[in-house]
C-alpha positions as CSV (number, residue, x, y, z in Angstrom):
1,M,83.8,123.1,153.2
2,P,86.4,124.5,150.9
3,Y,84.3,126.3,148.3
4,I,85.7,126.9,144.9
5,K,85.5,130.1,142.8
6,K,82.4,130.7,140.7
7,E,84.4,130.5,137.5
8,E,85.8,127.1,138.5
9,R,82.3,125.8,139.1
10,E,81.2,126.4,135.6
11,F,83.2,123.4,134.4
12,Y,81.4,121.1,136.8
13,E,77.9,122.4,136.6
14,E,77.1,121.0,133.1
15,I,78.6,117.7,134.0
16,I,76.7,117.5,137.3
17,L,73.4,118.4,135.6
18,K,73.9,115.6,132.9
19,V,74.7,113.0,135.6
20,V,71.7,113.9,137.7
21,E,69.4,114.0,134.7
22,Y,70.7,110.5,133.7
23,L,70.2,109.2,137.3
24,Y,66.8,110.7,137.6
25,N,65.4,109.8,134.2
26,E,67.2,106.6,133.3
27,Q,68.0,104.8,136.5
28,G,65.1,105.8,138.8
29,K,65.4,106.8,142.4
30,D,66.0,103.2,143.7
31,S,69.2,102.5,141.8
32,A,70.6,106.1,141.9
33,K,72.2,105.4,145.3
34,G,74.4,102.7,143.9
35,H,75.3,104.9,140.9
36,L,76.2,107.8,143.1
37,N,78.4,105.5,145.3
38,F,80.1,104.2,142.1
39,L,80.7,107.7,140.8
40,F,82.2,109.1,144.0
41,T,84.3,106.0,144.6
42,S,85.5,105.9,141.0
43,I,86.5,109.6,141.0
44,I,88.5,109.3,144.2
45,K,90.0,106.0,143.2
46,E,91.2,107.4,139.9
47,Y,92.6,110.5,141.6
48,I,94.5,108.3,144.0
49,R,95.8,106.1,141.1
50,R,97.2,109.2,139.3
51,E,98.6,110.8,142.4
52,G,100.2,107.7,143.8
53,I,98.7,105.9,146.8
54,N,100.0,106.6,150.2
55,Y,98.5,106.8,153.7
56,S,98.3,110.6,153.7
57,L,96.4,110.8,150.5
58,C,94.0,108.0,151.5
59,N,93.4,109.8,154.8
60,D,92.8,113.1,152.9
61,M,90.3,111.4,150.6
62,M,88.5,109.9,153.6
63,G,88.4,113.4,155.1
64,V,86.9,114.8,151.8
65,L,84.1,112.2,152.0
66,E,83.5,113.0,155.7
67,S,83.4,116.7,154.9
68,C,80.9,116.0,152.1
69,K,78.7,114.1,154.5
70,Q,78.8,116.9,157.1
71,E,78.1,119.6,154.5
72,L,75.1,117.6,153.3
73,Y,73.8,117.4,156.9
74,R,74.5,121.1,157.5
75,R,73.0,122.4,154.3
76,V,70.2,120.0,153.5
77,V,69.3,117.6,156.3
78,A,69.3,119.9,159.3
79,P,67.1,122.5,157.7
80,Y,64.7,119.7,156.6
81,E,64.6,118.4,160.2
82,D,64.0,122.0,161.6
83,K,61.1,122.3,159.2
84,K,59.6,119.0,160.3
85,I,60.0,120.1,164.0
86,Q,58.0,123.2,163.2
87,E,55.3,121.2,161.4
88,N,55.0,118.2,163.8
89,G,56.5,119.4,167.1
90,D,59.7,118.4,168.8
91,V,60.6,115.0,170.2
């Protein structure tokens, strides 16, 4: 994953916390999935609109989403699964 510099993260951190707070407190866990999908899709769609649509950019954005999925698995899901294997035994 292409990590960004700490000083660049500061801009996003406040926005992210506000979005998550809204999703968690106002929408509830069940509808948060749709809201997250809307947010991610809207951000990428607007970026493509401003940049000008072409195959390469669309392919790059699909790659960004795939990388996000893989990073989530690597950083969150796999450690959770490892913990559950320790607690419950392997398959």
